[in-house]
N, C-alpha and C positions, 0 to 999 in steps of 0.2 A: 706326471701323465693325467692325474686326479686334477692339479691346479691349470692344467691347460684347458678339460675338460668345464671346468669350473669359469675359466673365464671365458670359453667359448657361449656356455650357456646365458652369463651376463651378458656378453655382445649381443646377443640375441633378444633378452629382455630388454637390452637399451634402444635396441632398433626396433623394436615393438612400441615402446613407449613414444620413442618418436614419433614414429611414422600414428599412431595414435592420436598424439599431440597436434600435431601436421594437421591431421584429417578434422580434428575438432575444430581447428583455428581455421582452417579452408570454410567449412560449415558455418563458423561465425561468418566468417566475409564475403561469402560466396552470394554472386549475382544471377538469379534468373536468367538462364539463357532458353530462347527460343528459335527454329528454323528461322529464317528470312525468307524460303524459299516459295514463290508461288507458286500455285499450281497452273498446269499446263494451259489455261486460256488465259489471254491476257485482257488487264483490265484498262478502261481508258478514263483519265482525269483531266478535266479542264487545269491549265495552270496559267496562273496571272502574277506578275510582282513578286515570282517564288513562292508563293502560296498553291497548293493544291486545293480543289475543291470541285464537288459532286461528281464522286465515283458514278461511272455508268459502266456496268453488269454485261458479261456477254451472252445473247440467247442464239442458242444454235437455230431456231425456227423464226421465222415473222411473226411480231405480235400485235394485235392490234395497239394504237395509238395512245390508250391508257397505260402502256405499260410504262413509260418512264416515271420515275416516281421522285424527280428534283427538279428545280429549275432554274433559271437565270436571266441576266439582261442582256442582251448583244446590242453592239451599232452596228448600223451598215458601215459597209468596207470594213469592216474590223478585222485583225486578223487574231485567228484562236490557235492557241496553242494545246496540242492535244497530248497527254502525258502518258503515255504505254510502255506496260507493265512487260516489256518483251527487250530482248538485245539480239537478237539474230536476225539474219537480213528479214525484213518483211515481207510479205505479200503484196497483194492489190487492195489500196485501202479506198474506197469510194464512198459518198455521200450524197444524202437527197434531203431536200427541205419541204416538210408538206404543211400545207394551211389547213388546220384542225377542221375550220368553217366547212370547207367543201371536200375533205380528206383526198384533194390533188397535191400532185408533186409542181414543186414550185422551181424547182431547179435539181437537175442530178448531174454529179461531175466526181471526176477522179481526182486523187490527192497527188501530184505531178512527185516523182521519188525524186526531186531535187528538195522537195520541201521535205522530206522524212532524213532526218538525221537521228543517229544511233550512237548513243553516249552508253558508258561504262556499265551500268545498271538500266537503263531504261530508252525508250528512243523517244523523239516529239518528232511528231506529226503536224503540218500547220495546213489549216483553212482560210479560206476569206470568205466571210457573210456576205451577199451582195447585196446593192440597195434591194429594198423590200417596205412595202407598205406597210406604215404602223397599223398596229391591230390593237382590240382591245383583250383579244385572245392570245393565247403562246401557239408559235410553231411549235414544230418539232424536227429536231434535226435528227437525221435516220445515217449511223457509218456502217459500214459494213466492209468487214475485214476478211479477205481471203487469203491463206494460209498456204501460199503456192500452189492450188488447186484442191487443196486438201478441206478441212470443215471451212466452211462459211459462218463468221459471226456476225451478229447484229446489237447493236448499241444507240440507246436513245436517250432524246434530251431536249427538252419542253424549255424555250427560251421566248423571252418578250423583245419587242425591238424598244429601243430607248437608249436616247443620246446623253442620259445621265452616267457618272462615271460610279452609282450606289453600290454594287458588286465589290469594287476595291475597298471599299469605306466598311461595309458589313466584313469583311475577313479579315480586315487589321482590328477591327475592334472585339469581334468575336475572337482570334489570338490573343488579341491583349490581353482580354478576360480571363480567358482559360488560362496561360501562361503564367497570370499574377496570382491565381490559384495555387498553384506548384511552388510556385519562388514566394510564396507567403507575401505579397505585396500589397496588406491592405488599404493601402492610400491610394493606389493606383484600383483596386476591385470599386471604391468608395466613390471615384471618379466618372467611372465609366456606369455603375448602376443605383440609383437612388434606394433608399431604404434598407440597406443591408445592414444588420446587425440588431432589428427593430423587436426582433421574436425570439424567444427562447426557442422555438421549435430546430429538428434539427439531428440529423444522426448521420453514421457514417454510409448509409445505403440512400442517406437520399436528403437533398437540402434545397431551397431555394433563393428568391434573393432577398427574402426576409430577414433568412436565418443569419444567428449569430457570424460575424467574421471567423471566429476562432474555429468553425465549422466547416464554413465555407475554403479554410486558406488548409484545409486536411490535418489540420492540428486534434490528431486523436494519439498522439503518444505510440504510433506503429511505423515500423519502417516501410515506406511506403515506395515502390518501383514504378514508373512507368513503362511498361512493354513497348510500346509502339505512340506515335505521333498520330494526334486525330485527323482528319480529312473531312473538310466541311461539308454538308449537306445541307443546300436552302430545300427546304419541303415542299416550302407555297411563297408565292407572290400573289399579294394583295397593291397593284400599282395605281387602281382608283383610290384608295387609303394609307396608301404608303404603308403597308405593313409586309414586313416579312419573318417565313417561320424559318429557322435554322438548327440542323441538328448536329453535333460532335460523336465520334463512338471511339473508344479507345478500350486499352485493357491495362489492368494494374496487378502488379504483385506485394500482397503482403505478406510479412514475414510472421510467421507463427512457428514455434517451439522447433528451430533452426529450420525449415522450411516454407517453403513458400504457397500461400492460398490466390489465388487468381478470381478478380472479378471484371465483368464486364459493366463498363459506365456508357451513358447516354446523358448529355447536355443538350436540352432544348432551350432557344433562344427566342424571344418574342422582337424584334429592331422594327422600329419606327420613324418616320421621317424622311423629308427626301433631300432637303438643301443639307441639313445638320442629322446625321442620323446617329439614336441613340438607343442604347439596351432595355425594352420596356419590362420586358420580366426574363428570370432564367430560373432553368430546376435543375439539377443533376441526382442521377435515380441509376443505385447500382445492382447487379444481381453476382453473385455469389458464383463460378465454375465448380464449385466444389462439388464432388457426386453426392446424392443424398446417402446415409447410412442408417443402419438400425442402430436404436441405443437399446441394445437388452436389456439395462436395469430397468428401463422405465416404460420399455416396450413400445419405444413409440418411434417413426420413420422421421427424420429430421433430413430435409428436404433443399434447406435451402433460404437464404435472405429476400426478400422482397416484396412485390404486391400480396396479395391474399389471394391473388386470380391466378396466383403462377400454374396451375394445376389445370390445364385447357382441357383435358379427357381423360375418362378416368372408368375400368369397369370394375365387378365381384364376379369372380365364378359362382355358379349356383351352388357349390359343393360347401362357399365362403371361404377356400384355403386358400385363392390367392386374389391378388390386385395389382391391377396395372392400372400405372398412370402417365400423361405425360407431363414434364416438368420441363420449361423453356428450352423447346422443341427437342428433346429428349424422351426415349420411351423406357421407363423402368417396368419391373414385375418384383412382387413382393411374394415369397411363400409362408404364410402363415405358420405352417407347420415347424419349418426348420429355420426360419427366422431370416432368408436368405435374400437379398436383395441385387437383383440383376439388372444393369443393364442393357437394352436391348437394340436401340437404335439412337443415332445422332449425329447429326453432320457437324457438331462444334469441336474442335481440335485446336490441343495445344504448338503444334508444331505448323501450324501457318501465320502470317503475317496479319489476322485478325480479321482483314479486309474481308476477305469471305466470308468467314465464320459471323461477322457482324451484321451479313446481307438475311436478315430471318424473315424472306419474305415465301416462307413455308410453312405447312402446319403438320402434322402428324393427329391421325384421327384412330381411334381401337372402332375397328366391325366388330371383333367377339374373342371372348376370352373363355376358354373350355375347363371342365374339373381337371384336366392334364396339366394346365398350364401353358397352354398353346393359344398364340394372340394371332391372331388376322388382324391384320392394319394397312390403312394406306398412308402414303406421304404424296401432299399435293402440293402444288406451287414452282418455285424457282430448284432446282436441283442446284445444291453449292458445291458440292466435291461427289466423287464417284463413277461411276460407270456412265451415268446421265448427267455429267455435269454439263450447265450451259442449258439444257431440255427446261421444257415448261411442261407440265403434265401432272399425270397420275401413276404414281409409282405403289403394287401392288408386293406387301411385305408376308411372310406367315414364317413364324419363330417356333420352333419344337423344343422344347424346355427340356426333355428330356436328353436327345439329344445334343443340345446346346447351337442347332443350327438357326440361322436368320437367313431364309431363301426367299430372292428374290422372284413374285413368279411373274411379273413382264413389268412395263413402261406403254402408256401413250402420251403422245404428245397433244398439248393442245394450244390454239392460239390465242389464249387469254394470258392477261396478267393476271397475277395472285388473287386480287383484292375482287375482279370479278370472277374469277374461279370459284372464293371462299364463297361469296355473297351465292353461287347457285347450289354449289355440293352443303351448304348451310342449308339450304332449305329442302335438299333430299340426296340420301345419299342411299342404295340399298344394296350390302353382298351377302347373294345367296350362300345356302352352306356345300359343303362339297363339290366347287367347283372354282374354275379361276375365271368368274363373272362378275362384274359392278355395276349397277342402272345410276343414273343420275339427270339431272334437268341440266338443258344447257343452251340459253337463248328461246325459251319457249319449245325445246325439243325434248324427248327422252331416249336418250342413249343406254346401248348396252357396250359396255368396254368387255371385250376378252383379250384378258392376257396373256393367255397360251400362245396366240398369233398377232398379238397387238393390230386387232381390226376391232372398227367402233361400227355396231350397226345403229341405225335411225329408227326408233321404234315408231315415233309419231313426232311430228309439229307441231299440233295443237294445242298442247297445254301453254295457257294463261302466262306473261311474262310474269305477272306481280305472282311472286308466293304467295300472296294473302289472298288471291282469290284460289287457290288450289288447299283440298284435304286431303291428308297424308294418313293410312290407320299406322296405329302405333306400332305394328309388326313391319311395315314398310314396305308391304305386300303389294300394297294396291293404291293408286293416287287417282280422285274424282275431282269434276270440275263441272261448271253449268259452261254449256254450247255457248250460251249467247250473253256476254257482256251485262245488257239489259236485263236484269234478274226477273224484272217484271212480268219478260215477254218468254221469259224460259221456258224450253217445254221440253229440254232431254238434257239430264245429267250424265255426264259420258267418265269411263275411266278404265285406268290398263290395270290391269290384274297379273300379276307377275309370279313365277310358278317356276325358277329353276334357270334351265336356259330359253323360258318360252314364256311369251306374254298372252293374254288374250285382252283384244277390247271389247267394255261392254258399253251397252247404251241404255240407260234407265229412262223410261218413258211411259205415261198413262195417254192417251190420245184424246181421253176428254178433259183433262187438267193439262193445266202448266206447272212445273216441278221447281223447286229451289233446294240447291245443296246448302243443308242448314250446317253442319259440321261432324265432327266424330267422338263417339266414346268410345274410345280406347281402338281397338280394332273393328270397331261396329259406323259405320257410317249412316247419316240421319238424315233423310230427305223431306220435305214437307211439298204435299201437292195442292195446287185450290186451282178455281177457276177465274181467270183475270179482270172477267164481270164482276167479282166481288172483293177487288182490291179499292184501296180507297188513298187518293195521291193529294196530298196538302198544295195548296198553293206554292209552297217555298221546294216542292219537290218530292219532299219525305214520302214515303208510300207507307202502308199498311196491307200485311198479310193475312188472309182470313184463311186457313187450311182446313180444308176437308177430310185430308189424313195424314197422318205421321208414319212411315215408315224405317224400321231400323233395319239394316242390310249387314250379314257378314263382308269380308273381305273377298268371297269371290261372289257379291253381287244377290246372294240370296237374302229374301226377307227372310228373316226371323223371329220378328214382331210388326204389328199393326195396329195404331191408334186410330179410333174413328172416333168421334166426339157425336152424341146425342142427335138426331134429327131436329134441323133447326140452326144447330150451334157451330161453332167453328172454333179452334184454335187460333187464339191473337197470336200467341209468343211460344216458342219453346226456348227452356233454356237447358244445358248439359250441366249436369249435379255429378256428385262423388258418384252416386248407386246408378245412377242413369239419365232422365230426360223429366225436367217439371214441363206440365203444360198448362197452358191457361184458357182455361171453356170460357166463349162471350157467345153471347148471343146480339143480333143485329135490331137496332130499334130504331125505324122509320116516323121523323114525324113529319107529318105533309100539313101545310099551310095552305089557303087558299089561294095564294099567289104562291107560285110555282117555284119562284126565283128565293122563298123561304123556306121551301122543304128541304130536311136533312137526313141524313141517317148518322146514327151514334153507335156506340157496343156498349152492353152490357156486361160485366164479367159477373160469369156463373159461377165458376169453382177453380180451383188450383189442386191439380192433383201432379203425386210422382211416380214413375215406371220403371220399375227397379229392372237392372237386365242383368237377368239370370248369369253368371257363369264363376264356371270353377278358377278361372284367372284373377292371381293376387298381386298386387304390385309389389316391384321388389323395392325396398324404402331402405335408404342405408343413411347412416348421419357422418360426415367428416368435419371435424371439429379443427380448425384451422386457429392455433395461439400463438401470438408471438411473444419468444423466450426472450428472457435477460440480455442473450447473449448474440439478438442480432438476427437469430433464424427462425424461419416458420416451422411448425409443427404438426403432423398429421398425425391423429388418434383416431389407429382404425378400432372400432367398438363392434364384436361378433355379433352381438346381444341385439343392434340396430337391425339385423339381417331376418328378413323373414322368408319363408320358405316361397317359392314358383312351380306353380303347376301349369305348363303350356295347353290351351287350350285346341281341342285337334280343330283340324282345317281340312277341308276338302277342296281343293282348287281343279276345276273343269279346264282342260286347256281347249280350244278352238281355233284359233289362229295364229301359226307360231311363224315370226318374222322371222326373215334371212336375209343374209345381204352382208356388204363389205362394205365401210364410209369412213375413210379417215375426211376428221373435219378439220377444212380449212375456214376463214374468215372470209365469210363473203357476203358483202352487204344485201348484194342482190336476191340472196336467198331466204332471207330474214323477213319478217313483218314490219309494220313500224312498231316501235317500243321507244319509252325513255327513260335514260340512264341517270340515275341524280350521284352525282360527282362530288367529294368533299374534299380538298386540299389535296388533288389529283390522284384520290381514290374514289373506286365507283362503291357505293354504298347501295343500292337498290336498284330494280330495275320495274319501272312501271310501265302498261298497258295502255294508258292516257294521259295529257299530258295535265288535266285535274288532279288526279293522286299525286305526280312528281311535285307538283305545285304547294300541295299542301302536307307531303313528307319534309319538303326543304326546310322548311320552316325551323324545324328544332336543328339545322346542320349552320346556323348563320352565314357571315358574310361570303366565307372561303368554298360556298359552292353554286354550282351552276347546272342544268339539264341539257344533256344530249338528245336527242333526238335522231334516234337508226332508220332510214327509210331504205328503201328500193336502192336509192341514187349514193347517196352519201349519209355522213353525221352532220349534224349543224349545232352549233350551239345555241338554245332558244331560252335559255335564260341565267343571268347572272346577276347576283344583288349589289346595285350601285343604284338606291331610290334616290331620286334629287329631290328637295325642298319643294319648288313647283315648278309647273310647263305650261306654256301654251303652245300647244303647235297653229303657225299662220298659215295661209292659204287654202284653208278648206270651208268653200262656200255653201253656205245651208241650200238646200234645195226643197221647198216647202210642198206635202203633201196633197194638198186643197188646192184647189176643188176636183180633180180628177179622182183622187183619191183618200176620201176622210177616216177611212180605216188601213190606208196604207201606210204608216209612219214606219213599220219595220223593213219593206222595201224600200224607202227613200232614203233611209240611214244606210242601208248595204249598199244604195248608189252611191250616197258620200263618201263610203268606207273604198268602196273600188273606183270610184272616179280619180280619189287620191293619188293614185298610182298607175292612173292610164292617161295614154294621149287620147286615144279613142273613146269617149266619153260611152257609157250604159246610161239610158234611159231608165226614169222609176216605170213606166210605164211598160217594157221590154219586161221588168224584173216582176213585174202584176202578172204579169199574162202567164210567166215562167216558172212562180213559185209552186209547190205542188199544192194540190188542191184536198181536203176533206169534204167530199161531198154527203158527208152525213147530214140527212135533213132535221129539220128543227120539228119538235114532237112535247106531246105532256103525256107521258104515259103514266098511270096509277099517281096523278098529282107530282112527278117529279119530271123535271127538263131532259130533253134526252137530244144531245150535238155533237158534235165533233170532238176529235181531240188536237187539240193545236201541235202536240208533238209529230203526230200524221201530218198536217197542211194545213196551210190555212182553212178557218172554218168560218163557213157563211161566203156574204158579199163583199168583196172587196173593197168597193165602188159606190155601191146604192144603197145609201142606209136605209132605204124602204124597207129593205131586205133584210132578213136576219144576220149577224155577222158578227165575228167576233176579234179573232187575232191569230199571228203564228208564233211557236214558239223559236228557239234557238236551230233545232236538227235540220228542216228543212229549210233555213233561212242559210245554214252550212252548205249543202248540198247543192244549193242555187249558186251559191257563192265560187265553188269551185268550179263551175262553169268557166268562172272568168279569172282564176287565179289558183296556182299549184301552193300559194302558200297561205292557205286559208289553216287560222290556227285557234282552234274552239277550246277555250279556258273556262266553258260554266263549269260551275263547280267549286271554283278556287274562292282566295278572299279577297275582299274588296281592295287591299295591298296591292296583289298582283294587280289589276285591272290599271290602278294607277304606274306602278313599276314602269308596264310597257308606255303608257303615256309617256311618262316620264322621258323614256326613250325617245320619242318623236313618234310613235307607231298610235294612230288615233284606236278608238275601240268602241265597236257597237255595243250595246247593252239593252235589255229589258228593266223597262223600270216604271211604274206606275205614275200616272201622270200629275200628279200630287206632288212625287218628287218626295216622299216622307213614309212615314208606317201604312201599310194598307188597312183600312179602317174593315173593322171586322163585319160592322153591316155590308158592305160592300160585296162579300162574299158568297159565292154562290156552289151549290154542289148539282152538277150535270153528270147524267149518264151517257158515255161516251163508249163507242165501241170496245176499249181496252178499259172498262171500269170505270168507278165514279170519281170524277175529280173534282177540284175546288179550282174555281175561276173566279177572277174579278175585273168588271169593266173598268177599271183604272190602267188597265194593260196598257202598257205605252214604248218604244222604241226610239231613243236617242243616240246622238255619234259622241262620244265623251273626247273631248279634244285638248283639256287642262285643266287644271288644280292649283291650290295652294294650299295653306296650313288651315283657311277656314271655309274656303268655297271649291266644288267641282264645274268646272263650265265645259257646256254642251251645245252643239248645232241639235236646234228642236225644230222638226218638219213639220210639226203641228203651229208652230205658232210663227215659222218662217224669220227665227232670228237666231242669235246666237246668247244663251241664256249661263246663269251661274246659281246654283244653289247653294246652302248650307252643306259641307262635306261630310258632316254627321249624320244628317235626315238624309240624303243622297244614298248613304249606304245603306241606311233601314230599309228602305224603299226597292232597293235593288235586291236585297239578300231577301225581301217578303216575295219577290217575283220568280225565285228560284235561282240566283246568281249566274245567271245569262250574260254571256260577254266572248265577242269572237273578234279577231283582228287579222291584220295579213303582217306575215313577217318576212319581212326582205332586209 
């Protein structure tokens, strides 16, 4: 019996050892597995020659045309295969093609059921691109999928018309290169990209085309398993220069200690060429999916590898116990007392096929973190998964640390693509404590979001589109802006003050003065008051302000400090300093000459002083040290000694007007004023309320940028960089201004511009009669010339040189031109290259230039006292129509000489800038 028991025990031990060895062997040989099950909403991908490219993600609601973030080329009459990740019997599939220039639909159609073929694991839907006019800008293919009367989903694809099969070559070369890196085919890689192996740079998580070949081919002595095949995304097409931006996204698993660590990688390619494409550059960047963890030994949070900007949002509680941060669109909370690190939120998940995971068109923004570890935060953009999958908008969440609950307080749909939403939310967002409300600015309007009932209340539509033109207090409770975009003539600073669920509209003015919103110091607003008659405007348009007083207001609009210079003096500049404001006091000195045209007003500095704004408020300062570790991880060191105490300033808010209502935001161009959107690589980067700001800002974004003008009728592509080396516009006859209009060069040049586009010609005399006049009489007062303001109208007599007269500037000319054309574009204030760009596209440009077509001599500049302050003028002022240029000269119709002339390009540019960079054209 004992022997039997011993044998039984021995048998059990042997079985246990066998199971253990089998388990260990299986661990050694295991291959990571993940679910290939897609989420409920189908994804649509373009299929061509058995290659899938350009994933289109589903949207529940209709979006604006900038939602699409991939591009392609189609041919007219081409059959497009759409690969749909769904195998059930499909519902209705329809599509329309939209012209982005006009915003109008070119064609609408259904996909016939016989053109929808269900396969084993997907469905193919075929549609035909009709014959379309070839454009310099993309069309939008809008696909609508209706799941048998259930959810209606929308998909967006930008495309150009092109009969070249370049997309096939791009797909083939990119996939050849990608596969060669995993096949360790050095010869193939070197044949596809030049310059490989020329640098010793490169690491596991980053390589480029100059890195060593061993790094490019994943030669890291690690077990690497590719978890999914990437799908090509063509993120931008520059047909004019034959440059194509391409991306691949995929996930790999790396064996580490018998387990797998997961990494997301993105490969970026620049493809160039047309007849024969080549890979111009390549880079591969990876981010670990491994969750952050706390290293107790070194008291450090290891957050994972990648760029140093991996932390996109962070907050520290006032008691310094809790620290929350967003890493790779995942929200984490660290308890400094227990060293506990908690994942609060994230869309990324390992049980998907990574297609949705890698579509990170959303962000997490922390609103607040209290001393109990409770986080209030928002998720905005495209909702990858969960309850609101396919929706686009803002979700509000609240995390309770003690209970471990992460409650969704509500969701509001928005009709904007992620980049547009991100632009506005980054300009202003405010979340009052204690309720389910949030405020943000969208398309020039301030909105209150009520997450409890999913309602949207429009507070005001009068906020400037350009966020640089608004001032926001540090506590986010107040927004201020100048009512008049022409700050010289502004008389009212407007504001919205928010107190919980209510908002107060305030107007700050002084009937005797103009005023100007200078900026803010912490929670205080700085406003300067001046007499417009005391301003001095230079010939080039620059304005000097001389303030009679400067006021400091708190976020309720209450004046807490007023600075007034000594009698006879002014503040010429106001600088926001660390402690408050620095003011420069000046006095005006008049130099009166026997000849009034030489009389001038200058300023002399009296003193500089700093006003310290007394407050108990102390800055919260913290230091986040990011260190690259030998293991390739980023380390965040949190040092509590770097945090200072914070005492909030008590603020009293008086509420006068409570806004009520319920308004769901819909994209409706007819409801918004004119503004300009700067687009780069298909993404909205900024919004401006005039074309000049947009053109100037466009410089930093390079060739892949253009400007959309949004007006009451449609969207128009206004500017796309394709600068020609030379151009001469033919067929524009010169109109002489003399003898009838010796001072009529501006209206005569305008007549040439208008008549280039009109069959019923406009007469220069008609324009001379209709142009606005400034009827201020010429007088001499205290030795200074008093006359009109050319910004307001033509000054003096336009026809009779026996009477006093001068000129007119761009503003009255624009107002006159708009009577004859709805496509007038005023690009005054932009760079000279912008003027030549439009000429290069075949559009003549009206400009103001000195009649010497070079730098304006200082001896010719006079100072006048006008109804709108002192102005510099020069009788060299002239106007011509620019119709051409080359690398040396500018060509223009000169109405004073009745001939086509040319002048050195460099000299002409200097003179044009001296006259205030004035330029007008017709955009058709």
